[in-house]
C-alpha positions in Angstrom: -71.0 -10.9 19.5 -70.6 -10.3 15.8 -67.8 -8.1 14.4 -69.0 -4.9 12.7 -68.0 -4.6 9.0 -65.4 -1.9 8.2 -65.4 -0.6 4.6 -62.0 0.6 3.2 -62.2 3.0 0.3 -59.2 3.0 -2.0 -58.8 4.7 -5.4 -55.8 3.8 -7.5 -54.1 5.0 -10.6 -50.8 3.7 -12.1 -49.5 2.5 -8.7 -48.5 -1.0 -9.9 -45.1 -0.7 -8.2 -46.7 -0.2 -4.7 -50.0 -2.1 -4.8 -48.8 -5.6 -3.8 -47.3 -4.2 -0.6 -50.3 -2.1 0.1 -52.8 -4.9 -0.4 -50.7 -7.3 1.7 -50.8 -4.8 4.6 -54.6 -4.8 4.4 -54.9 -8.6 4.1 -52.7 -9.0 7.1 -54.8 -6.9 9.4 -55.5 -8.5 12.8 -59.1 -7.4 12.5 -60.5 -9.4 9.6 -64.1 -8.3 9.1 -63.5 -5.7 6.4 -64.3 -5.1 2.8 -62.0 -3.2 0.4 -63.8 -1.2 -2.3 -60.9 -0.5 -4.6 -61.4 1.6 -7.7 -59.3 1.8 -10.8 -59.1 5.5 -11.8 -58.2 4.9 -15.5 -54.8 3.3 -14.9 -52.5 3.0 -17.9 -50.1 0.4 -16.3 -50.9 -3.1 -15.0 -52.4 -2.0 -11.7 -55.8 -3.4 -12.5 -54.5 -6.9 -13.1 -52.4 -6.8 -9.9 -55.5 -5.9 -7.9 -57.6 -8.5 -9.7 -55.2 -11.3 -8.8 -55.7 -10.3 -5.1 -59.5 -10.0 -5.5 -59.7 -13.5 -7.0 -58.0 -14.9 -3.9 -59.9 -12.8 -1.3 -63.6 -12.1 -1.7 -63.3 -9.2 0.7 -61.5 -7.3 -2.1 -64.1 -5.7 -4.5 -62.6 -4.2 -7.6 -64.4 -1.7 -9.8 -63.5 0.8 -12.6 -64.1 4.5 -12.1 -67.2 5.6 -14.0 -65.7 9.0 -14.5 -62.3 10.5 -13.9 -60.5 11.7 -10.7 -60.2 10.7 -7.1 -63.6 12.3 -6.0 -65.5 10.2 -8.6 -63.6 7.1 -7.5 -64.4 7.8 -3.8 -68.0 8.3 -4.6 -68.2 5.0 -6.4 -66.3 3.2 -3.6 -68.7 4.6 -0.9 -71.7 3.8 -3.1 -70.6 0.1 -3.2 -69.7 -0.1 0.5 -71.8 -1.8 3.2 -69.8 -1.2 6.4 -71.0 0.4 9.6 -67.6 2.1 9.8 -65.8 3.8 6.9 -62.1 4.4 6.4 -59.8 5.5 3.5 -56.5 4.0 2.3 -54.1 5.2 -0.4 -52.9 2.5 -2.9 -49.2 3.4 -2.4 -49.2 3.3 1.4 -49.0 0.6 4.2 -51.1 -0.1 7.1 -49.8 -1.1 10.5 -51.2 -4.6 11.2 -53.3 -3.3 14.2 -54.6 -0.2 12.4 -58.2 -1.3 11.8 -58.5 -2.9 15.3 -57.2 0.1 17.1 -59.3 2.6 15.2 -62.4 0.5 15.6 -61.8 0.1 19.4 -61.5 3.9 19.7 -64.8 4.4 17.9 -66.6 1.8 19.9 -65.5 3.4 23.1 -66.4 7.0 22.1 -69.4 6.5 20.0 -71.0 8.6 17.3 -69.9 12.1 16.4 -66.2 11.0 16.8 -63.4 10.3 14.3 -60.6 7.8 15.0 -57.2 8.9 14.0 -53.6 7.5 14.2 -50.0 8.7 14.0 -48.4 8.6 10.5 -44.9 8.2 9.3 -43.5 9.2 5.9 -41.1 6.9 4.1 -39.3 7.1 0.8 -36.5 5.4 -1.1 -35.0 8.9 -1.7 -35.3 10.0 1.9 -37.8 12.4 3.5 -37.3 16.1 3.0 -37.4 18.6 5.9 -40.8 19.9 4.9 -42.5 16.5 5.1 -40.7 15.7 8.4 -42.0 18.9 9.9 -45.5 18.2 8.7 -45.4 14.7 10.1 -44.2 16.0 13.5 -46.8 18.8 13.5 -49.6 16.5 12.5 -48.7 13.8 15.0 -48.4 16.3 17.9 -52.0 17.4 17.2 -53.3 13.9 16.9 -51.7 12.8 20.2 -53.7 15.5 21.9 -56.8 15.3 19.8 -56.5 19.0 19.1 -56.4 18.7 15.3 -58.9 21.5 14.6 -57.0 24.1 16.6 -54.7 24.6 13.6 -57.0 23.7 10.8 -56.3 26.8 8.8 -52.6 26.1 8.6 -52.7 22.8 6.7 -54.9 19.7 6.5 -55.0 18.4 10.1 -56.4 14.9 9.3 -54.4 12.7 7.1 -56.6 11.4 4.2 -55.6 7.7 4.6 -55.7 7.5 8.4 -59.2 8.1 9.8 -62.3 6.1 10.5 -65.8 7.1 11.5 -69.4 5.9 11.6 -71.1 5.6 8.2 -74.0 7.9 9.4 -71.5 10.6 10.5 -69.7 10.6 7.1 -73.2 10.9 5.4 -74.0 13.8 7.7 -70.8 15.5 6.6 -71.9 15.1 2.9 -69.3 12.3 2.3 -67.7 12.8 -1.1 -70.5 14.8 -2.7 -68.7 18.2 -3.1 -66.4 18.7 -6.1 -64.0 20.8 -4.2 -60.3 20.0 -4.2 -58.1 19.1 -2.3 -60.9 16.7 -1.4 -59.2 15.5 1.9 -58.9 19.1 3.2 -62.4 19.9 2.2 -63.7 16.8 4.1 -61.6 17.8 7.1 -63.3 21.1 7.2 -66.7 19.4 7.0 -65.8 17.2 10.0 -64.9 20.4 11.8 -68.2 22.1 10.7 -70.2 19.1 11.9 -68.4 19.0 15.3 -67.0 15.5 14.7 -64.6 15.2 17.7 -61.1 13.9 17.2 -60.1 11.0 19.4 -56.6 11.3 20.7 -54.2 8.5 19.6 -50.6 7.7 20.4 -50.2 4.7 18.0 -48.3 4.8 14.7 -50.9 3.3 12.4 -50.1 4.4 8.9 -47.0 4.5 6.7 -47.2 7.3 4.1 -45.1 6.8 1.0 -43.5 9.8 -0.7 -42.2 9.7 -4.3 -41.8 12.2 -7.1 -44.9 11.2 -9.1 -47.3 11.1 -6.2 -50.6 12.9 -7.0 -50.2 15.4 -4.2 -46.9 16.5 -5.9 -48.1 16.5 -9.5 -51.8 17.1 -9.7 -52.8 20.8 -10.2 -55.8 20.3 -7.8 -53.3 20.2 -4.9 -51.5 23.4 -5.8 -51.1 25.9 -3.0 -53.6 28.4 -4.5 -56.3 25.8 -3.9 -55.4 25.5 -0.3 -55.8 29.2 0.3 -59.1 29.3 -1.5 -60.5 26.4 0.6 -59.2 28.0 3.8 -60.9 31.3 3.0 -64.1 29.6 1.9 -64.6 27.8 5.2 -63.3 30.7 7.3 -65.9 33.0 5.9 -68.6 30.3 6.5 -67.6 29.1 9.9 -65.5 31.6 11.8 -65.8 35.0 10.3 -68.0 37.6 12.1 -69.1 40.3 9.6 -69.8 42.7 12.5 -66.1 42.7 13.4 -63.3 44.4 11.4 -61.3 41.8 9.3 -57.6 42.2 9.2 -55.0 40.5 6.9 -51.5 40.4 8.4 -48.8 40.0 5.9 -48.1 41.3 2.4 -46.1 38.5 0.9 -47.4 36.2 -1.9 -49.9 34.5 0.4 -51.1 37.8 1.9 -51.6 39.1 -1.6 -53.5 36.0 -2.7 -55.9 36.3 0.3 -56.4 40.0 -0.4 -57.3 39.2 -4.0 -59.7 36.5 -2.9 -61.4 38.8 -0.4 -61.8 41.5 -3.0 -63.3 39.0 -5.4 -65.9 38.1 -2.7 -66.5 41.8 -1.9 -65.3 41.4 1.7 -63.8 44.5 3.2 -60.6 44.1 5.1 -57.7 46.1 6.7 -54.2 45.2 5.6 -51.3 45.3 8.1 -47.7 44.2 8.0 -44.4 44.7 9.8 -42.3 45.5 6.7 -41.3 49.2 6.8 -40.8 49.2 3.0 -44.5 48.4 2.5 -46.2 50.3 5.3 -48.0 53.3 3.9 -48.1 52.0 0.4 -51.1 50.7 -1.5 -51.4 47.2 -3.0 -54.6 46.5 -5.0 -55.7 50.0 -3.9 -55.6 49.0 -0.3 -53.3 50.9 2.1 -51.0 48.9 4.3 -50.7 49.9 8.0 -48.2 49.0 10.7 -49.3 46.0 12.8 -49.8 48.4 15.8 -52.9 49.6 13.9 -54.6 46.6 15.4 -54.9 48.3 18.8 -57.1 51.0 17.2 -59.7 48.5 16.0 -62.7 47.3 17.9 -62.6 43.5 18.3 -60.9 42.7 15.0 -60.4 39.2 13.5 -57.1 38.6 11.9 -55.9 36.3 9.2 -52.1 35.7 9.5 -50.3 34.9 6.3 -46.8 35.1 7.7 -45.1 31.7 7.1 -41.8 32.1 9.1 -42.2 30.0 12.2 -40.1 32.3 14.4 -42.2 35.3 13.3 -45.4 33.3 13.9 -44.3 32.8 17.6 -43.7 36.6 17.9 -47.1 37.3 16.4 -48.8 34.8 18.7 -47.1 36.3 21.7 -48.3 39.8 20.6 -51.9 38.6 20.3 -51.7 37.0 23.7 -50.3 40.3 25.2 -53.5 42.1 24.0 -55.8 39.3 25.2 -56.8 37.9 21.8 -57.5 34.2 21.4 -56.5 31.7 18.6 -59.4 30.4 16.5 -61.6 33.3 17.7 -59.6 36.5 17.2 -56.7 35.3 15.0 -56.2 32.5 12.6 -52.9 31.3 11.1 -53.3 30.6 7.4 -49.8 29.1 6.9 
């Protein structure tokens, strides 16, 4: 029985310090029928020559230069040049577990189309991992172990960009890398959700995610928090919002204000509530703020929660449960 081809899509830009380790981790995969479509996104260091040395030794590594600029254009080119039945991504500064491709492929072969294979991730850094990244790693892995990733999709990106694999046809059905919406990994995750691509639970650590100060997710303006809120609201209004039901925004901090402005820009009416006595009864952007108890006076409301504090989130969640409201139907945590 022939082995199916896996296409690995990898953009890179100025990652010369990390590329040799990354490429070695791909070359040493126990599953060997893969092709690496690796795209130089206008690097200014010697990244291209490093990759080229590997490509000259291994015909499975196919090196190209980005026709345009940016990660989306690079991913489009990589996908255009790919031939695999299965598609996965890889970041040029990260490391694969030796069994990563084999385990993901096995999961997809067992579950079939309309599924996405995932794996656990681990951050690493010479400077140490901060508390925020440690919490994100733990949260993300807990979701992946259960295959319940979409249940908290409006909080943060629930599928790590360099640790998924799915059938080529399913990626095409999800519009692949066609949209120009950043952050591109979060946008694609929402399109997986929209197309009902089921997450396969996984308990294996498959990907080592490198953190460092000049990483694109830390420095590129496309990954700023305001883009995250915009993308969350975009897909909420498309996929989960019911215009026949009152829409509520809970929280009047910076994120609550941003959501309020975005809703007003889209001419979407909403009711604003909070539990801050200093703000209740006042007007922000010409909208009056009510106490959270106002929820009980509304007929089947849908609520966007913009309160970030984890302890307060648990209290809010308990409150919704006490009035028989359900997550991802009646209320949605946006942070």
